[in-house]
Biopython code that builds the backbone (N, CA, C, O; Angstrom):
import numpy as np
from Bio.PDB.StructureBuilder import StructureBuilder

atoms = [
    (1, "THR", "N", (-0.726, -7.306, 11.538)),
    (1, "THR", "CA", (-0.228, -5.938, 11.590)),
    (1, "THR", "C", (-1.048, -5.055, 10.647)),
    (1, "THR", "O", (-1.808, -5.549, 9.814)),
    (2, "THR", "N", (-0.877, -3.746, 10.796)),
    (2, "THR", "CA", (-1.589, -2.839, 9.894)),
    (2, "THR", "C", (-1.035, -2.935, 8.472)),
    (2, "THR", "O", (-1.760, -2.684, 7.509)),
    (3, "ALA", "N", (0.230, -3.292, 8.334)),
    (3, "ALA", "CA", (0.795, -3.501, 6.993)),
    (3, "ALA", "C", (0.083, -4.665, 6.302)),
    (3, "ALA", "O", (-0.241, -4.591, 5.117)),
    (4, "ASP", "N", (-0.156, -5.735, 7.053)),
    (4, "ASP", "CA", (-0.886, -6.876, 6.497)),
    (4, "ASP", "C", (-2.314, -6.476, 6.127)),
    (4, "ASP", "O", (-2.835, -6.890, 5.091)),
    (5, "LEU", "N", (-2.940, -5.667, 6.982)),
    (5, "LEU", "CA", (-4.310, -5.227, 6.721)),
    (5, "LEU", "C", (-4.377, -4.367, 5.457)),
    (5, "LEU", "O", (-5.314, -4.491, 4.669)),
    (6, "LEU", "N", (-3.387, -3.499, 5.268)),
    (6, "LEU", "CA", (-3.345, -2.687, 4.048)),
    (6, "LEU", "C", (-3.278, -3.590, 2.819)),
    (6, "LEU", "O", (-3.984, -3.359, 1.836)),
    (7, "ALA", "N", (-2.440, -4.605, 2.874)),
    (7, "ALA", "CA", (-2.330, -5.544, 1.749)),
    (7, "ALA", "C", (-3.644, -6.282, 1.521)),
    (7, "ALA", "O", (-4.088, -6.428, 0.383)),
    (8, "LEU", "N", (-4.266, -6.746, 2.604)),
    (8, "LEU", "CA", (-5.525, -7.491, 2.485)),
    (8, "LEU", "C", (-6.642, -6.652, 1.879)),
    (8, "LEU", "O", (-7.509, -7.188, 1.189)),
    (9, "ARG", "N", (-6.633, -5.360, 2.123)),
    (9, "ARG", "CA", (-7.667, -4.467, 1.592)),
    (9, "ARG", "C", (-7.433, -4.119, 0.127)),
    (9, "ARG", "O", (-8.335, -3.624, -0.548)),
    (10, "SER", "N", (-6.241, -4.374, -0.359)),
    (10, "SER", "CA", (-5.886, -3.994, -1.728)),
    (10, "SER", "C", (-6.315, -5.063, -2.727)),
    (10, "SER", "O", (-6.876, -6.097, -2.364)),
    (11, "ASP", "N", (-6.032, -4.779, -3.991)),
    (11, "ASP", "CA", (-6.349, -5.731, -5.050)),
    (11, "ASP", "C", (-5.349, -6.881, -5.141)),
    (11, "ASP", "O", (-5.458, -7.724, -6.031)),
    (12, "ALA", "N", (-4.378, -6.925, -4.231)),
    (12, "ALA", "CA", (-3.448, -8.061, -4.182)),
    (12, "ALA", "C", (-4.151, -9.303, -3.639)),
    (12, "ALA", "O", (-3.662, -10.423, -3.790)),
    (13, "TYR", "N", (-5.294, -9.093, -3.011)),
    (13, "TYR", "CA", (-6.099, -10.189, -2.461)),
    (13, "TYR", "C", (-7.502, -10.116, -3.036)),
    (13, "TYR", "O", (-7.951, -9.060, -3.481)),
    (14, "GLU", "N", (-8.183, -11.243, -3.022)),
    (14, "GLU", "CA", (-9.564, -11.300, -3.489)),
    (14, "GLU", "C", (-10.372, -12.186, -2.553)),
    (14, "GLU", "O", (-9.820, -12.991, -1.803)),
    (15, "VAL", "N", (-11.675, -12.025, -2.610)),
    (15, "VAL", "CA", (-12.583, -12.833, -1.795)),
    (15, "VAL", "C", (-13.239, -13.860, -2.709)),
    (15, "VAL", "O", (-13.828, -13.515, -3.733)),
    (16, "SER", "N", (-13.127, -15.131, -2.322)),
    (16, "SER", "CA", (-13.716, -16.205, -3.128)),
    (16, "SER", "C", (-15.232, -16.213, -2.964)),
    (16, "SER", "O", (-15.771, -15.540, -2.085)),
    (17, "ASP", "N", (-15.911, -16.972, -3.806)),
    (17, "ASP", "CA", (-17.364, -17.095, -3.703)),
    (17, "ASP", "C", (-17.771, -17.637, -2.339)),
    (17, "ASP", "O", (-18.858, -17.334, -1.848)),
    (18, "GLY", "N", (-16.909, -18.434, -1.728)),
    (18, "GLY", "CA", (-17.176, -18.995, -0.403)),
    (18, "GLY", "C", (-16.829, -18.054, 0.733)),
    (18, "GLY", "O", (-16.982, -18.413, 1.901)),
    (19, "GLY", "N", (-16.361, -16.846, 0.409)),
    (19, "GLY", "CA", (-16.059, -15.848, 1.424)),
    (19, "GLY", "C", (-14.640, -15.911, 1.969)),
    (19, "GLY", "O", (-14.324, -15.218, 2.936)),
    (20, "GLN", "N", (-13.786, -16.723, 1.372)),
    (20, "GLN", "CA", (-12.402, -16.814, 1.826)),
    (20, "GLN", "C", (-11.558, -15.739, 1.153)),
    (20, "GLN", "O", (-11.709, -15.462, -0.037)),
    (21, "ILE", "N", (-10.670, -15.141, 1.938)),
    (21, "ILE", "CA", (-9.733, -14.166, 1.395)),
    (21, "ILE", "C", (-8.497, -14.930, 0.944)),
    (21, "ILE", "O", (-7.929, -15.726, 1.692)),
    (22, "ARG", "N", (-8.091, -14.669, -0.300)),
    (22, "ARG", "CA", (-6.904, -15.357, -0.817)),
    (22, "ARG", "C", (-6.115, -14.406, -1.716)),
    (22, "ARG", "O", (-6.644, -13.434, -2.255)),
    (23, "LEU", "N", (-4.844, -14.724, -1.853)),
    (23, "LEU", "CA", (-3.966, -13.947, -2.708)),
    (23, "LEU", "C", (-4.452, -14.043, -4.153)),
    (23, "LEU", "O", (-4.811, -15.122, -4.622)),
    (24, "ALA", "N", (-4.460, -12.919, -4.847)),
    (24, "ALA", "CA", (-4.891, -12.908, -6.249)),
    (24, "ALA", "C", (-3.962, -13.793, -7.075)),
    (24, "ALA", "O", (-2.755, -13.810, -6.834)),
    (25, "PRO", "N", (-4.503, -14.527, -8.043)),
    (25, "PRO", "CA", (-3.682, -15.431, -8.859)),
    (25, "PRO", "C", (-2.502, -14.731, -9.546)),
    (25, "PRO", "O", (-1.448, -15.337, -9.741)),
    (26, "GLU", "N", (-2.679, -13.458, -9.911)),
    (26, "GLU", "CA", (-1.611, -12.701, -10.570)),
    (26, "GLU", "C", (-0.373, -12.548, -9.691)),
    (26, "GLU", "O", (0.716, -12.265, -10.191)),
    (27, "ARG", "N", (-0.539, -12.735, -8.385)),
    (27, "ARG", "CA", (0.575, -12.596, -7.441)),
    (27, "ARG", "C", (1.479, -13.829, -7.437)),
    (27, "ARG", "O", (2.557, -13.797, -6.843)),
    (28, "ASN", "N", (1.063, -14.902, -8.082)),
    (28, "ASN", "CA", (1.871, -16.125, -8.162)),
    (28, "ASN", "C", (2.346, -16.614, -6.794)),
    (28, "ASN", "O", (3.477, -17.078, -6.645)),
    (29, "GLY", "N", (1.466, -16.502, -5.802)),
    (29, "GLY", "CA", (1.768, -17.025, -4.472)),
    (29, "GLY", "C", (2.643, -16.149, -3.604)),
    (29, "GLY", "O", (2.989, -16.547, -2.491)),
    (30, "CYS", "N", (3.016, -14.961, -4.077)),
    (30, "CYS", "CA", (3.906, -14.069, -3.318)),
    (30, "CYS", "C", (3.173, -12.786, -2.924)),
    (30, "CYS", "O", (2.866, -11.965, -3.789)),
    (31, "PRO", "N", (2.890, -12.604, -1.643)),
    (31, "PRO", "CA", (2.234, -11.365, -1.214)),
    (31, "PRO", "C", (3.206, -10.186, -1.265)),
    (31, "PRO", "O", (4.419, -10.385, -1.197)),
    (32, "PRO", "N", (2.692, -8.972, -1.383)),
    (32, "PRO", "CA", (3.575, -7.809, -1.332)),
    (32, "PRO", "C", (4.149, -7.656, 0.078)),
    (32, "PRO", "O", (3.480, -7.956, 1.067)),
    (33, "VAL", "N", (5.383, -7.191, 0.157)),
    (33, "VAL", "CA", (6.036, -6.929, 1.441)),
    (33, "VAL", "C", (5.843, -5.447, 1.734)),
    (33, "VAL", "O", (6.263, -4.596, 0.951)),
    (34, "ILE", "N", (5.209, -5.139, 2.860)),
    (34, "ILE", "CA", (4.885, -3.749, 3.183)),
    (34, "ILE", "C", (5.499, -3.370, 4.519)),
    (34, "ILE", "O", (5.389, -4.104, 5.501)),
    (35, "GLN", "N", (6.152, -2.203, 4.543)),
    (35, "GLN", "CA", (6.694, -1.642, 5.776)),
    (35, "GLN", "C", (6.105, -0.251, 5.950)),
    (35, "GLN", "O", (6.165, 0.582, 5.045)),
    (36, "LEU", "N", (5.532, -0.009, 7.133)),
    (36, "LEU", "CA", (4.897, 1.274, 7.427)),
    (36, "LEU", "C", (5.567, 1.923, 8.628)),
    (36, "LEU", "O", (5.952, 1.237, 9.575)),
    (37, "SER", "N", (5.707, 3.240, 8.592)),
    (37, "SER", "CA", (6.269, 3.963, 9.727)),
    (37, "SER", "C", (5.242, 4.054, 10.854)),
    (37, "SER", "O", (4.100, 3.621, 10.703)),
    (38, "GLY", "N", (5.656, 4.614, 11.970)),
    (38, "GLY", "CA", (4.859, 4.646, 13.190)),
    (38, "GLY", "C", (3.485, 5.276, 13.079)),
    (38, "GLY", "O", (2.604, 4.972, 13.883)),
    (39, "GLU", "N", (3.281, 6.147, 12.099)),
    (39, "GLU", "CA", (1.966, 6.783, 11.920)),
    (39, "GLU", "C", (0.870, 5.765, 11.642)),
    (39, "GLU", "O", (-0.315, 6.060, 11.797)),
    (40, "TYR", "N", (1.266, 4.584, 11.238)),
    (40, "TYR", "CA", (0.303, 3.571, 10.806)),
    (40, "TYR", "C", (0.235, 2.385, 11.758)),
    (40, "TYR", "O", (-0.175, 1.290, 11.374)),
    (41, "LYS", "N", (0.637, 2.613, 12.997)),
    (41, "LYS", "CA", (0.635, 1.540, 13.991)),
    (41, "LYS", "C", (-0.784, 1.070, 14.300)),
    (41, "LYS", "O", (-1.010, -0.107, 14.579)),
    (42, "LEU", "N", (-1.731, 1.994, 14.249)),
    (42, "LEU", "CA", (-3.130, 1.677, 14.549)),
    (42, "LEU", "C", (-3.966, 1.720, 13.266)),
    (42, "LEU", "O", (-3.578, 2.343, 12.278)),
    (43, "VAL", "N", (-5.104, 1.055, 13.303)),
    (43, "VAL", "CA", (-5.960, 0.942, 12.121)),
    (43, "VAL", "C", (-6.390, 2.307, 11.593)),
    (43, "VAL", "O", (-6.474, 2.486, 10.378)),
    (44, "ASP", "N", (-6.664, 3.276, 12.466)),
    (44, "ASP", "CA", (-7.097, 4.584, 11.966)),
    (44, "ASP", "C", (-6.015, 5.248, 11.116)),
    (44, "ASP", "O", (-6.326, 6.088, 10.272)),
    (45, "GLY", "N", (-4.759, 4.887, 11.324)),
    (45, "GLY", "CA", (-3.672, 5.414, 10.498)),
    (45, "GLY", "C", (-3.775, 4.957, 9.057)),
    (45, "GLY", "O", (-3.569, 5.749, 8.137)),
    (46, "ILE", "N", (-4.093, 3.678, 8.850)),
    (46, "ILE", "CA", (-4.214, 3.210, 7.461)),
    (46, "ILE", "C", (-5.548, 3.608, 6.850)),
    (46, "ILE", "O", (-5.687, 3.629, 5.627)),
    (47, "GLU", "N", (-6.536, 3.925, 7.692)),
    (47, "GLU", "CA", (-7.799, 4.457, 7.160)),
    (47, "GLU", "C", (-7.531, 5.780, 6.450)),
    (47, "GLU", "O", (-8.065, 6.028, 5.369)),
    (48, "ARG", "N", (-6.706, 6.624, 7.054)),
    (48, "ARG", "CA", (-6.362, 7.922, 6.456)),
    (48, "ARG", "C", (-5.462, 7.752, 5.234)),
    (48, "ARG", "O", (-5.488, 8.578, 4.322)),
    (49, "LEU", "N", (-4.670, 6.687, 5.215)),
    (49, "LEU", "CA", (-3.725, 6.448, 4.128)),
    (49, "LEU", "C", (-4.438, 6.192, 2.810)),
    (49, "LEU", "O", (-4.021, 6.695, 1.767)),
    (50, "GLY", "N", (-5.507, 5.414, 2.852)),
    (50, "GLY", "CA", (-6.201, 5.021, 1.631)),
    (50, "GLY", "C", (-5.704, 3.664, 1.174)),
    (50, "GLY", "O", (-4.798, 3.091, 1.779)),
    (51, "THR", "N", (-6.297, 3.148, 0.107)),
    (51, "THR", "CA", (-5.948, 1.811, -0.373)),
    (51, "THR", "C", (-5.441, 1.884, -1.810)),
    (51, "THR", "O", (-6.229, 2.055, -2.740)),
    (52, "PRO", "N", (-4.133, 1.756, -1.992)),
    (52, "PRO", "CA", (-3.575, 1.781, -3.345)),
    (52, "PRO", "C", (-3.703, 0.424, -4.020)),
    (52, "PRO", "O", (-4.036, -0.570, -3.375)),
    (53, "SER", "N", (-3.440, 0.390, -5.307)),
    (53, "SER", "CA", (-3.349, -0.878, -6.026)),
    (53, "SER", "C", (-1.987, -1.499, -5.727)),
    (53, "SER", "O", (-0.948, -0.864, -5.907)),
    (54, "LEU", "N", (-2.009, -2.743, -5.269)),
    (54, "LEU", "CA", (-0.773, -3.465, -4.955)),
    (54, "LEU", "C", (-0.648, -4.755, -5.754)),
    (54, "LEU", "O", (0.211, -5.583, -5.451)),
    (55, "ILE", "N", (-1.483, -4.941, -6.763)),
    (55, "ILE", "CA", (-1.508, -6.195, -7.514)),
    (55, "ILE", "C", (-0.147, -6.509, -8.144)),
    (55, "ILE", "O", (0.214, -7.679, -8.272)),
    (56, "ALA", "N", (0.606, -5.490, -8.536)),
    (56, "ALA", "CA", (1.909, -5.702, -9.170)),
    (56, "ALA", "C", (3.063, -5.197, -8.309)),
    (56, "ALA", "O", (4.175, -5.014, -8.806)),
    (57, "CYS", "N", (2.808, -4.972, -7.026)),
    (57, "CYS", "CA", (3.818, -4.436, -6.115)),
    (57, "CYS", "C", (4.580, -5.572, -5.435)),
    (57, "CYS", "O", (3.975, -6.482, -4.869)),
    (58, "ASP", "N", (5.911, -5.512, -5.494)),
    (58, "ASP", "CA", (6.733, -6.482, -4.772)),
    (58, "ASP", "C", (6.967, -6.018, -3.343)),
    (58, "ASP", "O", (6.831, -6.796, -2.399)),
    (59, "SER", "N", (7.323, -4.729, -3.187)),
    (59, "SER", "CA", (7.506, -4.181, -1.847)),
    (59, "SER", "C", (7.125, -2.709, -1.838)),
    (59, "SER", "O", (7.316, -1.988, -2.817)),
    (60, "LEU", "N", (6.583, -2.287, -0.706)),
    (60, "LEU", "CA", (6.194, -0.893, -0.494)),
    (60, "LEU", "C", (6.653, -0.485, 0.891)),
    (60, "LEU", "O", (6.363, -1.162, 1.877)),
    (61, "THR", "N", (7.379, 0.637, 0.960)),
    (61, "THR", "CA", (7.787, 1.215, 2.232)),
    (61, "THR", "C", (7.205, 2.619, 2.296)),
    (61, "THR", "O", (7.384, 3.415, 1.374)),
    (62, "VAL", "N", (6.504, 2.923, 3.390)),
    (62, "VAL", "CA", (5.906, 4.242, 3.580)),
    (62, "VAL", "C", (6.506, 4.853, 4.836)),
    (62, "VAL", "O", (6.345, 4.319, 5.934)),
    (63, "ASN", "N", (7.204, 5.987, 4.668)),
    (63, "ASN", "CA", (7.815, 6.712, 5.779)),
    (63, "ASN", "C", (7.194, 8.093, 5.872)),
    (63, "ASN", "O", (7.425, 8.942, 5.011)),
    (64, "GLY", "N", (6.409, 8.319, 6.913)),
    (64, "GLY", "CA", (5.788, 9.610, 7.107)),
    (64, "GLY", "C", (4.315, 9.596, 6.768)),
    (64, "GLY", "O", (3.804, 8.632, 6.197)),
    (65, "PRO", "N", (3.624, 10.695, 7.130)),
    (65, "PRO", "CA", (2.176, 10.766, 6.922)),
    (65, "PRO", "C", (1.805, 11.049, 5.467)),
    (65, "PRO", "O", (2.207, 12.062, 4.894)),
    (66, "PHE", "N", (1.035, 10.141, 4.887)),
    (66, "PHE", "CA", (0.586, 10.266, 3.509)),
    (66, "PHE", "C", (-0.901, 9.992, 3.406)),
    (66, "PHE", "O", (-1.509, 9.389, 4.291)),
    (67, "CYS", "N", (-1.470, 10.450, 2.302)),
    (67, "CYS", "CA", (-2.815, 10.090, 1.878)),
    (67, "CYS", "C", (-2.683, 9.735, 0.403)),
    (67, "CYS", "O", (-2.256, 10.562, -0.402)),
    (68, "PHE", "N", (-3.051, 8.504, 0.047)),
    (68, "PHE", "CA", (-2.970, 8.079, -1.343)),
    (68, "PHE", "C", (-4.266, 8.437, -2.052)),
    (68, "PHE", "O", (-5.347, 8.036, -1.621)),
    (69, "SER", "N", (-4.157, 9.191, -3.139)),
    (69, "SER", "CA", (-5.330, 9.517, -3.943)),
    (69, "SER", "C", (-5.872, 8.243, -4.573)),
    (69, "SER", "O", (-5.136, 7.279, -4.781)),
    (70, "GLU", "N", (-7.170, 8.249, -4.874)),
    (70, "GLU", "CA", (-7.751, 7.115, -5.590)),
    (70, "GLU", "C", (-7.043, 6.992, -6.934)),
    (70, "GLU", "O", (-6.873, 7.988, -7.637)),
    (71, "GLY", "N", (-6.635, 5.796, -7.290)),
    (71, "GLY", "CA", (-5.941, 5.576, -8.547)),
    (71, "GLY", "C", (-4.432, 5.437, -8.409)),
    (71, "GLY", "O", (-3.735, 5.278, -9.410)),
    (72, "VAL", "N", (-3.911, 5.497, -7.169)),
    (72, "VAL", "CA", (-2.481, 5.259, -6.956)),
    (72, "VAL", "C", (-2.205, 3.775, -7.141)),
    (72, "VAL", "O", (-2.887, 2.921, -6.573)),
    (73, "LYS", "N", (-1.182, 3.484, -7.955)),
    (73, "LYS", "CA", (-0.803, 2.090, -8.213)),
    (73, "LYS", "C", (0.703, 1.948, -8.019)),
    (73, "LYS", "O", (1.488, 2.708, -8.586)),
    (74, "PHE", "N", (1.096, 0.963, -7.207)),
    (74, "PHE", "CA", (2.507, 0.691, -6.977)),
    (74, "PHE", "C", (2.903, -0.574, -7.718)),
    (74, "PHE", "O", (2.217, -1.594, -7.646)),
    (75, "VAL", "N", (4.029, -0.491, -8.436)),
    (75, "VAL", "CA", (4.531, -1.607, -9.235)),
    (75, "VAL", "C", (5.995, -1.832, -8.874)),
    (75, "VAL", "O", (6.778, -0.883, -8.819)),
    (76, "GLY", "N", (6.362, -3.076, -8.630)),
    (76, "GLY", "CA", (7.747, -3.392, -8.288)),
    (76, "GLY", "C", (8.061, -2.992, -6.858)),
    (76, "GLY", "O", (7.288, -3.273, -5.943)),
    (77, "ASN", "N", (9.203, -2.333, -6.668)),
    (77, "ASN", "CA", (9.672, -1.930, -5.337)),
    (77, "ASN", "C", (9.610, -0.414, -5.216)),
    (77, "ASN", "O", (10.309, 0.302, -5.932)),
    (78, "VAL", "N", (8.770, 0.070, -4.309)),
    (78, "VAL", "CA", (8.530, 1.508, -4.187)),
    (78, "VAL", "C", (8.684, 1.943, -2.733)),
    (78, "VAL", "O", (8.254, 1.250, -1.812)),
    (79, "THR", "N", (9.310, 3.112, -2.548)),
    (79, "THR", "CA", (9.408, 3.755, -1.241)),
    (79, "THR", "C", (8.842, 5.158, -1.377)),
    (79, "THR", "O", (9.200, 5.889, -2.300)),
    (80, "VAL", "N", (7.959, 5.538, -0.461)),
    (80, "VAL", "CA", (7.469, 6.917, -0.409)),
    (80, "VAL", "C", (7.851, 7.489, 0.946)),
    (80, "VAL", "O", (7.656, 6.849, 1.979)),
    (81, "SER", "N", (8.401, 8.708, 0.932)),
    (81, "SER", "CA", (8.914, 9.316, 2.156)),
    (81, "SER", "C", (8.596, 10.797, 2.203)),
    (81, "SER", "O", (8.505, 11.469, 1.175)),
    (82, "THR", "N", (8.431, 11.286, 3.416)),
    (82, "THR", "CA", (8.331, 12.715, 3.662)),
    (82, "THR", "C", (9.015, 12.993, 4.987)),
    (82, "THR", "O", (8.940, 12.186, 5.914)),
    (83, "SER", "N", (9.676, 14.126, 5.075)),
    (83, "SER", "CA", (10.385, 14.459, 6.307)),
    (83, "SER", "C", (9.562, 15.370, 7.208)),
    (83, "SER", "O", (9.855, 15.498, 8.397)),
    (84, "GLY", "N", (8.544, 15.997, 6.656)),
    (84, "GLY", "CA", (7.718, 16.895, 7.446)),
    (84, "GLY", "C", (6.625, 16.147, 8.185)),
    (84, "GLY", "O", (6.306, 15.008, 7.842)),
    (85, "GLY", "N", (6.054, 16.775, 9.190)),
    (85, "GLY", "CA", (4.986, 16.151, 9.954)),
    (85, "GLY", "C", (3.616, 16.322, 9.322)),
    (85, "GLY", "O", (2.635, 15.740, 9.785)),
    (86, "GLU", "N", (3.549, 17.124, 8.259)),
    (86, "GLU", "CA", (2.281, 17.394, 7.592)),
    (86, "GLU", "C", (1.953, 16.266, 6.613)),
    (86, "GLU", "O", (2.832, 15.773, 5.906)),
    (87, "THR", "N", (0.683, 15.864, 6.581)),
    (87, "THR", "CA", (0.256, 14.797, 5.675)),
    (87, "THR", "C", (0.385, 15.252, 4.227)),
    (87, "THR", "O", (-0.081, 16.330, 3.860)),
    (88, "ARG", "N", (1.015, 14.431, 3.422)),
    (88, "ARG", "CA", (1.199, 14.703, 1.997)),
    (88, "ARG", "C", (0.250, 13.824, 1.196)),
    (88, "ARG", "O", (0.046, 12.656, 1.528)),
    (89, "THR", "N", (-0.325, 14.382, 0.148)),
    (89, "THR", "CA", (-1.200, 13.613, -0.733)),
    (89, "THR", "C", (-0.395, 13.144, -1.932)),
    (89, "THR", "O", (0.242, 13.942, -2.619)),
    (90, "LEU", "N", (-0.430, 11.845, -2.174)),
    (90, "LEU", "CA", (0.261, 11.265, -3.320)),
    (90, "LEU", "C", (-0.729, 11.210, -4.481)),
    (90, "LEU", "O", (-1.752, 10.533, -4.381)),
    (91, "PRO", "N", (-0.440, 11.917, -5.590)),
    (91, "PRO", "CA", (-1.379, 11.970, -6.711)),
    (91, "PRO", "C", (-1.576, 10.613, -7.386)),
    (91, "PRO", "O", (-0.704, 9.746, -7.338)),
    (92, "ALA", "N", (-2.722, 10.453, -8.004)),
    (92, "ALA", "CA", (-3.057, 9.218, -8.717)),
    (92, "ALA", "C", (-2.156, 9.062, -9.931)),
    (92, "ALA", "O", (-2.168, 9.891, -10.841)),
    (93, "GLN", "N", (-1.388, 8.005, -9.932)),
    (93, "GLN", "CA", (-0.553, 7.621, -11.068)),
    (93, "GLN", "C", (0.111, 6.298, -10.726)),
    (93, "GLN", "O", (-0.079, 5.767, -9.631)),
    (94, "VAL", "N", (0.888, 5.766, -11.657)),
    (94, "VAL", "CA", (1.635, 4.531, -11.432)),
    (94, "VAL", "C", (3.022, 4.908, -10.929)),
    (94, "VAL", "O", (3.716, 5.720, -11.542)),
    (95, "TYR", "N", (3.419, 4.315, -9.815)),
    (95, "TYR", "CA", (4.754, 4.489, -9.248)),
    (95, "TYR", "C", (5.459, 3.147, -9.390)),
    (95, "TYR", "O", (5.060, 2.161, -8.770)),
    (96, "GLN", "N", (6.505, 3.111, -10.208)),
    (96, "GLN", "CA", (7.154, 1.841, -10.522)),
    (96, "GLN", "C", (8.643, 1.891, -10.200)),
    (96, "GLN", "O", (9.381, 2.728, -10.720)),
    (97, "ASP", "N", (9.070, 0.968, -9.323)),
    (97, "ASP", "CA", (10.489, 0.815, -8.981)),
    (97, "ASP", "C", (11.154, 2.167, -8.745)),
    (97, "ASP", "O", (12.120, 2.517, -9.423)),
    (98, "GLU", "N", (10.637, 2.918, -7.788)),
    (98, "GLU", "CA", (11.177, 4.248, -7.532)),
    (98, "GLU", "C", (11.037, 4.630, -6.070)),
    (98, "GLU", "O", (10.292, 4.015, -5.306)),
    (99, "SER", "N", (11.787, 5.677, -5.705)),
    (99, "SER", "CA", (11.657, 6.296, -4.390)),
    (99, "SER", "C", (11.048, 7.667, -4.608)),
    (99, "SER", "O", (11.553, 8.463, -5.400)),
    (100, "VAL", "N", (9.966, 7.937, -3.905)),
    (100, "VAL", "CA", (9.246, 9.196, -4.052)),
    (100, "VAL", "C", (9.399, 9.980, -2.760)),
    (100, "VAL", "O", (9.105, 9.468, -1.680)),
    (101, "THR", "N", (9.860, 11.223, -2.867)),
    (101, "THR", "CA", (9.967, 12.097, -1.707)),
    (101, "THR", "C", (9.013, 13.262, -1.915)),
    (101, "THR", "O", (9.065, 13.959, -2.929)),
    (102, "ALA", "N", (8.144, 13.458, -0.937)),
    (102, "ALA", "CA", (7.146, 14.531, -1.068)),
    (102, "ALA", "C", (7.308, 15.532, 0.059)),
    (102, "ALA", "O", (6.563, 16.510, 0.127)),
]
sb = StructureBuilder()
sb.init_structure("model")
sb.init_model(0)
sb.init_chain("A")
sb.init_seg("    ")
for serial, (resi, resn, name, xyz) in enumerate(atoms, 1):
    if name == "N":
        sb.init_residue(resn, " ", resi, " ")
    sb.init_atom(name, np.array(xyz, "f"), 0.0, 1.0, " ", f" {name:<3s}", serial, name[0])
structure = sb.get_structure()
């Protein structure tokens, strides 16, 4: 799924010297759980989204069109939501165990 692809592109995963993709050791064997709304059904949707830091993220839910600025980091359980159809830019900062409405 595109949610899996978003996780794979993040720092929650790393590429070994042999070219294998594996979960980063800091994740202790638990990948982040990601839920994306319909805007991200296709790969071009997550291309526009950007790639946040997910190394310390337990779960991320994205509802609505967003663009993550470089330097966005999610920690713990985070939900980002917007009710409008216009793409919202999420500023670079750490979002920890919170719900963000833009």
